[in-house]
N, C-alpha and C positions, 0 to 999 in steps of 0.2 A: 534813300531807302534800300533795307535790309531784305534780302530774299530768303525767305524759311523753306528749308526742305524736311518734308515729313517722311519718317522713318516707319517702316511696317513691321511693328513687335510681337505678330503673331508667331506661336512655338511651330519648331520644324516638324514635331510629332503631336498626335492628337491625342485625347484620351482614349477616343476609339481606337486609334493606332495602337497603343498601350495595351489595350484589353485584346487585341487581336495578336498580338506579340506574346503576351504572358499565355495565353490559350495554345499558341504552337508551342511556346518554350514546353508547358506541360506535357503536352502529346509527344513532343520528342525526348522528352526525361523519362515518360513512361515507355515509351519505344526501346529506349537504351536500358532503361531498368527492365523490363521484359526480358531483353535480350541477354542482360548481364547475369539474371537470375532464372532462365529458361531451365538449366540444368537442374538447379536447385530443387525446382518444382517438380520436372520428371513426367514421365507419363501417368495418367490416375487409371485407374482400374472404377468405370461408371457403372457395372453391375455385375453381382455375382451371384449364381444359382446353382442348385437348391440350399436354401439356408433356413435351420429349423428341422423342417421336413421334407421327405422325399420318398417317390415310389422307389420299388427296387430295380423298375426298368428306366429310370428318370437318368437322361444326360446332366453332365456338369459343365456348365457354361461360365466364361469370362468375358466381359466385354470391356473393349480398352477405350481410351479417348481420342487412339488415332491408330493409324496401319502399323502394326508391327513386324519386325523381324521374327519371323515365325518360329525358326529354331532357336532363337535365345529363349524362346516362352517355351517351348516344350521340353527342353534340358533342365528347367528351373522347375517344373509342374513335380509335385509330391503328394502322395496320399498316405494316410495312416487310418486303418491297415491298408497294405498294399492293394492296387486296384489296376489290373490289367484293362486296356483299353487301346481306342483307336483315336487319334486327334484329326479333325476338320475344323475348315473355318469359314466362316459366313462375314465376309466383309471384315471389320475390325473384332469380330467373335468368335472365340475359341470354343469348340465344341468337343468334349471328351467323351465317347461313348463307351460303357463297360462292356469288356468281352462276354460277360456273363453278368444275371442279375443280381444285384447287391444283398448281402442278407437281412432279411427282415427283422428290426427289434436291432440290428447293429448300428453303432455312429461310424461315422468317417468324418475324417479331418483333410482338408484339401489346402496346401500350402502352396502359393507362388514365391519362390525366393527372389529377393532384389537383384536387378543386374539385367532383366530382361529388357530388349532395346527396342525403339522405332524404327521405322524405315530412315526418318531423319537423324537418329543417333541419340536422340533422349532415352533416359533410363528409367525402368519402375525404382526409385529410390529406397524400397522398405519393403520389408516380407509382408505379404497378405495373407490371413491364414482364415478360413469359415467351416464351420461343422454342421452336419445334418444328421438325421436318424432316419433311419428307413424305415417306412411303415408298414405293418401287414397288408398282404394283398386281401381284397374285399372281394364279394361275391355280386355278379348282377344275375338277374333274372326275368321273366316275363310272368305276368301275375295279373288276373286270376287264370288258371288254365280251364276251368268250367263256365266261365262266363265273357262278355264283352261289355266295353272293349280291354283288352289287354295293355298294360303299359310297364314300362321299366322301373325295377326296383333294384337297390343296392343294399347290400347288409355285410357288417363285419362278422366272420365268423365266429370271433371271441367275444361279441357283445350283440346278440340277437335282438335285442331292444333297439338296436341302430337302423333296423330297417326303413328305407325309405323311399318314397315314390321318387322319380327323378323326371320323366315324363308325364304329360297330360293329356293326353291324345283323345278327342271324343270319338274318332274312329277308329282307333287301335293300331297296335304296332304289330308289324308283320314277323320281322327279324332285325338282327342288329350285329355289331361287331364292337369289341372295345379298341382303342389305340394302342399300338403297341407298348405307349408311354404310360398308359393308364390316366391319359387326361382328359378324353374325348371320346363319346360313342357314336357312330355312325348308325343310323337305324332306317330301315324302310316303314314309312307310314302309309298307312291305306288312305286313299282319297275318297271323296263321297261319290264319285263318277266311276269309281270301280279301278281306277289305277292307282300305281304305288310310286312315291318318291323317297327318296334318299335325303336325310337332312343330317346335320351333324349338331350333337349336344356337347356344350362345354362343361365338364363336370365341376369345376371351380367356380364357374362366373353364371352357369345356367344360361347362356347366350346359346340361342337356336340361329344355323344357317342350314339353308336350302343348298343341296349338291347338284339335284338333278331337276329337269324341268320336262318331268315325261306325262306331258299333256294326254298322249294317245298312247300310252305306252306303261308295263309293268316294270318298276326296276327295283329290283330287290336282292337280298342276299350279299351285301358288304362284304367285302375281305379285304383288310389293310395289309399293303407291302411292309414287312417287317421295318423298315425304316420310317414310317408313318408318312411317306411324301405322296402315296398313291393309292387307291382304293379301287379294286376291281369288283364288278356287279354284274349281274344277270338284268339282260333287258328282253321282253318281249314287245314287240310293236304290234298295236291292234289292227292298223291299217282301216279306219273307220270309215277315211273317205275314199277309199278304193273297193267300191263294190264287188263284191264274189271274191275277194282275194283272201280274206281270212286272217287269222293270226299269223305272224314270223315265228319261225322257230326260237329257241333260246339263245342268245348270244352274249359272249362276255364284252364288257365295255371296262375301260378305265378312267377314274374320275380323279383331276388334279383339285384337292378342297383347298389349296390356297394361293390359285390364281381369284383374279376378280373380275368378273363374277367365276366363280368354280366352274372347269371346262371339264368335257367327255370327249371321248373317242372310242370306236370299237378296237379290241384288243387285235384283230386281224383285219387288214382290209380286204382280203379275198373273201367276198361275201358267201362262197360256199362251204366254208369253215365255219362250223357251229360250235357250241360249246356252253357248259354249264359246271356248277360245282368246281369254282377255282380254287387251287391250292399254291401258295407261295413256297419257296424255298426260303431258309432263314435269312440268307444273305441276298435274297431279292433277285437274284440272277435269272431263276426260273420259274415260270409259272405251269400248273398242269392243269388241264381242264378235259371232261369227257366230250367227245364228239359224237352223238348219235348217228350223222350222217355215215360216218366210217366206221362206227362202233368200234371205238379204239379211244384211249387216253393219248391226249398229245401234251407233249412237254415242249414249251417254247422257251429257247435259251435266247435272252435279251441281249448277250455280248456279241453271239455269231449269228444270231436271228435264224438258227437252225431249230426246226420242228420234228421232233421224233415222236412217232407213232407205235404205239404199244398195243396191240388187239387185245380187247376185252369183252365181255359178254354181263358184265355186272351192272354197269351204268354208273359209274362213281369215278372219279378220279384218284382215288386212292391217297397216299399219302407220302410228301416228299421228306426226305431226312432234312437234317437243318442245313447239311453242307450241300445239298443239291443232288448229290450223286447217287441216290437211291432211291427208289420209290416203291412201297408197299401197297399191294393193290389186292381187293377182292376179285375172284373168278368163279363161274360156275361152268358145271361142264356141260357138254352138247345133250339137250334133253332128248330122252327117249321115252319111249310110252311105258307107263307102269314104274318107272323109276323115279324116285324122291329127289329133289335138286338139293344139293349139301353145297353151300357157297365155302370156298376153302382161299387160303391167302398165298400170294406169290410175291417175291420181292424183285424187283429188276436193277442191275447196276448200268446206269447211266451211261458211265463211261467206257466200261468193259463191253456194253451190249450184251449182257447175259441176264436170263431169268431164270431164279431159283424157286423153289418149294419152301415155304413157312410150313404151310398144311396141305394136305392132298387130298382129291375126292375119295380116296379108299380110307381115309381116317374116320373115326365113328365120331364126328364132330361137326359141326358148322360154325365157322367164324365169320363176323361182322365187321364192325368199324376197327381202325387201328391208327393210333397215333405214336410218334416218336415223342421220347422224353427230350429237353432242351439240349443236352450233350450228344445226342443220337446213338446212345447205347443200350437204350431198351425201347420196347414196344408196350402200348396197352392196348388191348383188345376185348373186343365182347365176343362170348365164346358160349356155346351150349353143345354139350356132350350126349351123344344117344346112347351110351354104356354104361355101367354100373355107377357113373360117374354124372348120367345124366339129369338134367334140370328142365322143367317146362319152359324158361326162360333164359335168355344170354344174359351171363354173368362177367364181371369185370374180371380180365387177367392181365397180369405183367410178365413177359420173357424177353429173353435174348434173342433178337431176331437172326443171330449167327450161329445160335445154339438153342434152336426154339422147341426141344423137347422139354424142357424143365417150365412148363407155364404154371404159375403160381395165381391162386385166385388171391382176389383183394378182398372182398366183403362175401364171404362163401355162407349166403342165405337164400334155399332155395325156394323160397315163399316169395323172394322178389326178382323182376328183371330190370336189369340196368341196361340203360341208352345212351345217350350222349355223355361224352366225358371228356376232361380236358387236365392236363399236366398243368401244376402250378408254375409261376417262371422261374423257381429254382428247381423245379422238377423232385420236390421230396413230397408232395401230396397229389391228390386227385380228386377233382370236382365231378362230379356224376350225378344224371338225372336217373331216379329210381322211380320203379311201380310196384305196388304192393299187389301182387296176385293171387294170394291164398292167406287166408287166415292160419292160425296156429292148429287147426283142426283139419286143415288141407282142404276146406270149402273156397270156392272162389269169394274174393274179395269185390263185389260189383260196385261198393261205394269208394273204391279208392280212386286217388287223386296222385298224380305225378308229384314226386319229392324232391327237393335238391340236398345232397350229401357232399361233405368234405370228409376225407380221410387219408390216413396215412398209406403208403404203399403195401405194408402187411396187413390192413384192415384196422390198425389200433387207433385210437382218437376218432372212430367214425362217428360224424354227428350230423342230425338232420338240421339244415340251416332255412330251410322254406317249406311250405306245403303247399299243395294246389298251385305248384309252379312250375315252369319248364323253360326250354334253352337257357342253362346257366352259361355264366362265361366268367372268367378270373377279370378283376380290376386290379392291375399291376400298383 
């Protein structure tokens, strides 16, 4: 009998095994190819802005695909025309902030030359270029002045038909402030229970964000820090749940609109320090408030945490110079019986601890508001003379604060009184709220409503951009 042995003929590698091996091979090849071609792909730019159109105060941003060797980026960044500024970073995004507002109507080209390196050694392999045109600033205001509710409107002074309502509050807007880059407006809205809350309007998208939660308080008068990262505002607590206590004095709080949810805290932790009428220096280092408890202007330095007190009876914080080293503020002389009160201006040097006169109690005039131009070389003020130059209302003047004898009227119309005013971002125009007090025959104009005007510094090209409106602000 012959013995038969069976042989196992199954293959050593199955079809499934082959599939797995092929997939592994493809992955390995992809990895090898990625490593081999990595330097040829290079670092990519995921987003640049602005493109096409920009505000005069818009920052320039470049977002990279990975963390960069930052000096290699800065040294390859070019602007045409040249544009001075500072570079900061947020993660993988370069932020270039111009030292001065860009010229409205001008076109700028930004170029990043190839060769900028990531921290991993990869490079930007080609030049990147983008262009934008700076649009002219617009004007915001509250309307109507003679009815309720008041809401925010925005208009292009070069096209008055462009006037558009941007808030639609049923209870009305109390006051507001435009963000430094012109993209947002922080406003105080009246609530139905008598309180006020601060909200944030995105002018590009129309989105609304509530910044404060003042259920038993009045939160008003927002003021942006010049970098756009914080908002100072005034808060009064009603203390409704504390019988017989009454309302608190006004204090300054700081809101961070970029936390989620937005957060707030008092400017001063010491409860005995009061304050209102907050004003920032352009570098954000200092903030000035008026403290009614000490009857003085308090200038707080965030760097040193020091508080400088400047006695003043006028009840306002004045105007900090752009570099934060000077403070112009109104003062009133001691009140004596039978003497008329004339408010005058003084200038304090916060570094040298000196105070000088811009005008004096003996001058035949009364000064009111003052604001520095963007480069800190000129002041705009509202003034009323009591001599042969006299007018019945305050008019807008421009002067050199370090040679204040040569004050030049802006719009010299004695039939008007000039009120709130603001410099344009580039300092070549003024925005002013005006009221026609008398007609051409000198009779009181009892039907007058406040008007919003834009003018050059010498009064040329003056035009009314809104009627029956008030609280104007530039929108860069």
